[in-house]
C-alpha positions as CSV (number, residue, x, y, z in Angstrom):
1,X,41.9,46.7,37.0
2,X,44.8,44.9,38.7
3,X,48.2,46.2,37.6
4,X,51.7,44.9,38.5
5,X,54.7,47.1,37.7
6,X,58.4,46.6,38.2
7,X,60.7,49.6,38.5
8,X,64.2,50.2,39.5
9,X,65.1,52.8,42.1
10,X,68.8,52.5,42.7
11,X,69.2,48.9,43.7
12,X,65.7,48.5,45.0
13,X,63.1,46.9,42.8
14,X,59.6,48.3,43.4
15,X,56.5,46.1,42.9
16,X,53.3,48.0,42.7
17,X,49.7,46.9,42.5
18,X,46.3,48.6,42.4
19,X,43.2,46.6,43.4
20,X,39.8,46.8,42.0
21,X,36.8,47.3,44.3
22,X,34.5,44.3,45.1
23,X,30.9,44.8,44.2
24,X,27.9,43.3,45.9
25,X,26.7,42.7,49.5
26,X,29.4,41.8,52.0
27,X,28.6,40.4,55.5
28,X,31.0,42.0,57.9
29,X,31.4,42.5,61.7
30,X,29.5,45.4,63.3
31,X,27.3,46.1,60.3
32,X,24.0,45.0,58.7
33,X,21.1,43.1,60.3
34,X,20.9,42.7,64.1
35,X,19.0,39.9,65.8
36,X,17.7,39.6,69.4
37,X,20.2,38.0,71.7
38,X,17.6,35.9,73.4
39,X,16.8,34.2,70.1
40,X,19.3,31.5,69.1
41,X,17.1,30.0,66.4
42,X,18.2,30.0,62.8
43,X,17.6,33.2,60.9
44,X,17.1,33.3,57.1
45,X,19.5,36.3,56.7
46,X,23.2,36.5,57.8
47,X,24.1,38.8,60.7
48,X,27.0,39.7,62.9
49,X,25.4,41.6,65.7
50,X,22.9,40.8,68.4
51,X,21.0,43.1,70.7
52,X,19.9,42.9,74.4
53,X,17.7,45.0,76.5
54,X,18.8,44.7,80.2
55,X,16.3,45.9,82.8
56,X,17.4,47.1,86.2
57,X,15.0,44.7,87.8
58,X,16.8,41.7,86.2
59,X,20.3,43.1,86.7
60,X,20.2,44.1,90.4
61,X,17.3,42.2,92.0
62,X,18.8,42.8,95.4
63,X,20.8,45.9,96.3
64,X,24.4,45.4,95.5
65,X,23.8,41.8,94.2
66,X,24.4,42.0,90.4
67,X,23.0,39.1,88.4
68,X,25.4,39.4,85.5
69,X,25.7,35.6,85.0
70,X,21.9,35.2,84.9
71,X,21.4,38.0,82.4
72,X,24.3,36.7,80.3
73,X,22.9,33.2,80.3
74,X,19.4,34.5,79.3
75,X,21.0,36.4,76.4
76,X,23.3,33.6,75.4
77,X,26.6,35.5,75.7
78,X,28.8,32.4,75.5
79,X,26.9,31.1,72.5
80,X,27.2,34.3,70.5
81,X,30.9,34.6,71.3
82,X,31.5,31.1,70.0
83,X,29.6,32.2,66.8
84,X,31.9,35.2,66.5
85,X,29.0,37.6,66.9
86,X,29.1,41.0,68.8
87,X,26.5,42.5,71.0
88,X,24.7,45.9,71.5
89,X,23.5,46.5,75.0
90,X,20.8,48.9,76.3
91,X,19.9,49.4,80.0
92,X,16.2,50.1,80.4
93,X,14.2,51.3,83.4
94,X,10.8,51.4,81.7
95,X,9.6,48.9,79.1
96,X,5.8,49.5,78.4
97,X,3.9,46.2,78.4
98,X,0.4,44.8,78.4
99,X,0.1,44.5,82.2
100,X,0.9,46.7,85.2
101,X,4.5,46.1,86.1
102,X,7.8,47.8,87.0
103,X,11.2,47.3,85.5
104,X,12.9,48.7,88.6
105,X,13.8,46.3,91.4
106,X,11.4,46.3,94.4
107,X,14.0,47.5,96.8
108,X,14.7,50.6,94.7
109,X,11.0,51.4,94.2
110,X,10.6,51.5,98.0
111,X,13.2,54.2,98.3
112,X,12.4,56.4,95.3
113,X,9.5,58.3,93.8
114,X,7.5,57.2,90.7
115,X,4.1,56.0,89.5
116,X,2.4,53.3,87.6
117,X,0.9,54.4,84.3
118,X,-1.3,53.3,81.4
119,X,-1.0,55.1,78.1
120,X,-1.2,54.3,74.4
121,X,2.3,52.8,74.6
122,X,1.2,50.3,77.2
123,X,1.4,49.9,80.9
124,X,4.4,50.3,83.2
125,X,6.1,52.2,85.9
126,X,7.7,55.6,85.3
127,X,10.3,56.6,87.9
128,X,11.0,60.1,88.9
129,X,14.3,60.5,87.1
130,X,15.2,63.6,89.1
131,X,15.1,61.6,92.4
132,X,18.7,61.9,93.8
133,X,18.5,58.4,95.3
134,X,17.7,57.0,91.9
135,X,20.5,59.0,90.2
136,X,23.0,57.8,92.8
137,X,22.1,54.1,92.4
138,X,22.0,54.5,88.7
139,X,25.5,55.8,88.6
140,X,26.7,52.9,90.7
141,X,24.9,50.4,88.4
142,X,26.4,51.9,85.2
143,X,29.8,51.9,86.9
144,X,29.5,48.1,87.5
145,X,28.4,47.6,83.9
146,X,31.5,49.4,82.7
147,X,33.7,47.4,85.0
148,X,32.3,44.2,83.5
149,X,31.9,45.1,79.8
150,X,34.0,48.1,78.8
151,X,37.1,46.1,78.0
152,X,35.2,43.2,76.5
153,X,35.4,43.3,72.7
154,X,32.2,41.2,72.5
155,X,30.3,44.3,73.8
156,X,30.8,46.6,70.8
157,X,28.1,49.3,71.4
158,X,26.1,50.7,74.3
159,X,22.9,52.5,73.5
160,X,22.3,54.9,76.3
161,X,18.8,54.0,77.5
162,X,17.9,54.6,81.2
163,X,15.6,57.5,80.5
164,X,12.1,57.2,79.2
165,X,10.0,54.5,77.6
166,X,12.2,51.8,76.1
167,X,15.2,53.9,77.0
168,X,14.3,56.2,74.1
169,X,14.4,59.5,76.1
170,X,10.8,60.4,75.8
171,X,7.8,60.0,78.1
172,X,4.1,60.0,77.2
173,X,2.3,62.8,79.0
174,X,0.1,60.4,80.8
175,X,3.1,58.6,82.3
176,X,5.3,61.4,83.5
177,X,7.9,63.9,82.4
178,X,11.5,63.9,81.3
179,X,14.0,65.5,83.7
180,X,15.7,68.9,83.0
181,X,19.0,69.2,81.1
182,X,21.3,69.1,84.1
183,X,19.7,65.9,85.4
184,X,19.9,64.2,81.9
185,X,23.6,65.1,81.7
186,X,24.2,63.3,85.0
187,X,22.9,60.1,83.4
188,X,25.0,60.5,80.3
189,X,28.1,61.3,82.4
190,X,27.8,58.0,84.2
191,X,28.0,56.2,80.9
192,X,30.9,58.3,79.6
193,X,32.9,57.6,82.7
194,X,32.1,53.9,82.9
195,X,32.7,53.2,79.2
196,X,35.8,55.1,77.9
197,X,36.6,52.4,75.4
198,X,33.2,51.5,74.1
199,X,31.1,53.5,71.6
200,X,28.0,55.0,73.2
201,X,24.9,56.1,71.3
202,X,21.9,58.4,72.0
203,X,18.4,58.4,70.6
204,X,18.4,62.2,70.1
205,X,21.1,64.8,69.6
206,X,21.2,66.4,73.0
207,X,24.2,68.5,73.8
208,X,26.0,65.5,75.3
209,X,26.4,64.0,71.8
210,X,29.0,66.7,71.0
211,X,30.3,67.0,74.5
212,X,31.1,63.3,74.8
213,X,31.6,62.3,71.1
214,X,28.5,60.0,71.1
215,X,26.8,58.2,68.2
216,X,23.1,58.2,67.4
217,X,20.4,55.6,66.9
218,X,17.0,55.9,65.1
219,X,14.4,53.4,66.3
220,X,12.1,54.4,63.4
221,X,14.3,53.6,60.5
222,X,12.4,53.1,57.3
223,X,9.7,55.6,58.2
224,X,10.1,58.6,55.9
225,X,8.3,61.1,58.2
226,X,10.0,60.0,61.4
227,X,13.5,59.6,59.9
228,X,13.3,63.0,58.2
229,X,12.4,64.6,61.6
230,X,15.3,62.7,63.2
231,X,17.7,63.9,60.4
232,X,16.5,67.4,60.8
233,X,17.4,67.2,64.5
234,X,20.9,66.1,63.6
235,X,21.3,68.7,60.9
236,X,19.7,71.7,62.6
237,X,19.0,70.9,66.3
238,X,15.5,71.9,67.6
239,X,13.2,72.0,70.5
240,X,12.7,69.2,73.0
241,X,9.4,69.4,74.9
242,X,9.5,72.9,76.5
243,X,13.2,73.4,75.8
244,X,13.5,75.6,72.7
245,X,17.1,74.5,72.0
246,X,17.1,71.2,73.8
247,X,18.5,69.4,70.7
248,X,21.8,70.6,69.0
249,X,23.1,70.1,65.5
250,X,25.5,67.1,65.2
251,X,25.9,66.6,61.4
252,X,29.4,65.2,61.7
253,X,28.8,62.9,64.6
254,X,28.9,59.9,62.3
255,X,32.5,60.6,61.4
256,X,33.8,59.5,64.8
257,X,30.9,57.5,66.3
258,X,28.4,55.0,64.9
259,X,24.8,55.4,63.7
260,X,22.4,52.5,64.1
261,X,18.8,51.8,65.1
262,X,16.0,49.5,64.3
263,X,13.2,49.5,61.7
264,X,9.9,51.1,62.3
265,X,7.4,48.7,63.8
266,X,4.6,50.4,61.8
267,X,5.4,48.4,58.7
268,X,6.5,44.8,58.5
269,X,10.1,44.4,57.1
270,X,9.0,42.5,54.0
271,X,6.5,45.2,53.1
272,X,9.2,47.9,53.6
273,X,11.4,46.0,51.1
274,X,8.5,45.5,48.7
275,X,7.3,49.1,48.7
276,X,10.1,51.3,50.0
277,X,13.5,49.6,49.4
278,X,15.0,52.6,47.5
279,X,13.7,55.0,50.1
280,X,15.2,52.9,53.0
281,X,18.5,52.8,51.2
282,X,18.5,56.6,50.7
283,X,17.6,57.2,54.3
284,X,20.3,54.9,55.5
285,X,22.9,56.6,53.3
286,X,21.8,60.1,54.5
287,X,22.2,59.0,58.1
288,X,25.4,57.0,57.5
289,X,23.8,53.9,59.1
290,X,26.0,51.0,60.2
291,X,23.5,48.5,61.4
292,X,19.7,47.8,61.4
293,X,18.1,46.2,64.4
294,X,17.0,44.5,66.6
295,X,13.8,44.9,64.5
296,X,15.6,44.2,61.2
297,X,15.4,42.4,57.9
298,X,16.9,39.2,59.4
299,X,13.7,37.2,59.0
300,X,13.0,38.0,55.4
301,X,12.6,34.7,53.4
302,X,11.1,35.8,50.2
303,X,13.8,35.2,47.5
304,X,12.2,37.8,45.2
305,X,13.1,40.4,47.8
306,X,16.7,39.3,48.3
307,X,18.0,41.6,45.6
308,X,16.4,44.7,47.2
309,X,17.7,43.7,50.6
310,X,21.3,43.0,49.3
311,X,21.3,46.5,47.7
312,X,20.3,48.1,51.0
313,X,23.0,46.2,52.9
314,X,25.5,47.1,50.2
315,X,24.8,50.7,51.1
316,X,25.1,50.3,54.9
317,X,28.3,50.6,57.0
318,X,31.9,50.4,55.9
319,X,33.5,48.9,52.8
320,X,37.2,48.9,53.6
321,X,39.8,47.8,51.1
322,X,43.4,48.3,50.1
323,X,43.4,50.5,47.0
324,X,47.1,50.1,46.2
325,X,50.2,48.5,47.6
326,X,53.9,48.5,46.8
327,X,57.1,46.8,48.0
328,X,60.4,48.5,47.8
329,X,63.2,46.4,49.3
330,X,61.9,45.4,52.6
331,X,59.3,48.1,52.9
332,X,55.6,47.4,52.2
333,X,53.4,50.5,51.6
334,X,49.7,50.4,51.7
335,X,46.9,52.8,50.8
336,X,43.5,52.1,52.5
337,X,40.2,53.5,51.3
338,X,36.6,53.1,52.2
339,X,33.8,52.6,49.6
340,X,31.1,52.5,52.2
341,X,28.9,55.2,53.8
342,X,30.5,55.0,57.3
343,X,33.8,54.4,59.0
344,X,34.8,51.3,60.8
345,X,34.8,52.7,64.3
346,X,37.3,50.5,66.1
347,X,41.0,50.2,65.4
348,X,41.2,46.4,65.1
349,X,44.7,45.1,64.5
350,X,45.8,45.1,60.8
351,X,48.3,42.3,60.0
352,X,50.2,41.2,57.0
353,X,51.1,37.6,56.6
354,X,54.4,37.0,54.9
355,X,55.1,33.5,53.5
356,X,58.7,32.3,53.0
357,X,58.8,28.7,51.9
358,X,57.0,26.6,54.4
359,X,57.2,29.3,57.1
360,X,54.9,32.3,57.6
361,X,55.3,35.4,59.6
362,X,52.6,37.8,60.8
363,X,53.6,41.4,61.2
364,X,51.4,44.3,62.6
365,X,50.7,47.3,60.4
366,X,50.4,50.7,62.1
367,X,47.1,51.7,60.5
368,X,44.2,53.3,62.3
369,X,41.1,52.0,60.5
370,X,38.7,54.4,62.3
371,X,40.3,57.3,60.4
372,X,39.5,55.9,57.0
373,X,36.4,57.9,56.2
374,X,34.3,57.1,53.1
375,X,36.0,58.4,50.0
376,X,39.3,59.1,51.7
377,X,42.7,57.4,51.5
378,X,45.0,56.6,54.4
379,X,48.6,55.5,54.0
380,X,50.6,53.1,56.1
381,X,53.8,51.2,55.8
382,X,55.6,48.4,57.5
383,X,59.1,46.8,57.5
384,X,59.1,43.2,56.3
385,X,62.2,42.4,58.3
386,X,64.2,41.5,55.3
387,X,62.2,38.4,54.7
388,X,62.6,36.8,51.3
389,X,58.9,36.6,50.7
390,X,57.0,34.4,48.3
391,X,53.6,35.9,49.0
392,X,52.1,38.7,51.1
393,X,48.5,38.7,52.5
394,X,46.6,41.1,54.6
395,X,43.9,40.6,57.3
396,X,42.1,42.5,60.1
397,X,41.9,40.6,63.4
398,X,38.8,40.6,65.6
399,X,40.2,41.2,69.1
400,X,37.5,38.9,70.5
401,X,39.0,35.8,68.9
402,X,42.3,36.9,67.3
403,X,41.1,35.8,63.8
404,X,41.1,37.8,60.5
405,X,37.4,38.6,60.3
406,X,36.7,41.5,58.0
407,X,36.1,40.8,54.3
408,X,37.9,43.7,52.5
409,X,35.9,45.1,49.6
410,X,38.7,44.3,47.1
411,X,38.6,41.9,44.1
412,X,41.4,39.6,45.2
413,X,41.6,35.9,46.3
414,X,40.6,35.6,50.0
415,X,40.8,32.6,52.3
416,X,39.6,32.7,55.9
417,X,40.0,36.5,56.2
418,X,43.4,36.7,54.5
419,X,43.5,38.7,51.3
420,X,46.3,38.2,48.7
421,X,48.4,41.4,48.0
422,X,51.4,39.8,46.3
423,X,52.2,38.2,44.0
């Protein structure tokens, strides 16, 4: 219920409001369905994130000659920025396919060890990840990636790939073997040093998750058996190949770093909705999932399934709102809360728009949104500079375009990302 109270404290009148939560599915940045960046066709479902695999072969076809512009054109970076979408990137060295091939550039294959393989996953080339020449060139490559993308708000998340099939940190026994812990750490360290401002995610909770504050991704979302195994790793740790304690518990990782991942490929997304919608929702809630993809529900067209999908998305990611606000004299006080299952992991600028007659003034609010965990409240206040205001609105700006872009989950009038606080 919305309440407006007027009180007298000395000479200062206090206006106070509480705001009811908004129900239903909300399409917001950095949450929900994810689509492939290469595909600019229309999609039946709304989305705010796209995903791109980048192979080393495509990125550095000649030593030291980085084909950023070619990769970005193939993945339509400019188009997605114009559409106010954000991107998830993963560097891959081994993508199993139908035919014999390598995802490393030829110049690097000639200097490092590795072998072609055929296994149930497909055919490809597995490098020797312990090869010091490979490690050195990989560190330089990731450094260049960081120089280009770490300060670009379009690139919101990096899934640490590099090792294993699809960059998922596992290798079929017919193809090769994962390197030991110290070598794996060197790969992660390269990312941590290159991307200090961008959230990084790993497929499994290796010790680097805690050491570097990493997030996690599950590429078998929707699968009960595989997701329960993954959740057990996060809760209890476990063995990894011949390492008895290769995986370490990371039950609170989601509080500071995101959880994402794509749907299992074993079941078509419409069938998952038809048969297992409630299960999917519970698994997403248990893992504090923020996004689903690139294999996602984005192509679902059956209107009879829309209600189930909306319920899943309503239980994914953050649902930020202002729970209460007050104005005393020239001081605006705000209480933020989060009705979702995960934080909003970046501290995008929070602004209030003050209207005085025909003029309007935009004032920053010192609020760190990343600290608004589900079910908690965070307080902030701002001086309105003595303005004789007629109305006060609030918005959260996307650094990529400077526009208010988050729909707050509060039941108030909203226009182009600005939400009415007063009157």
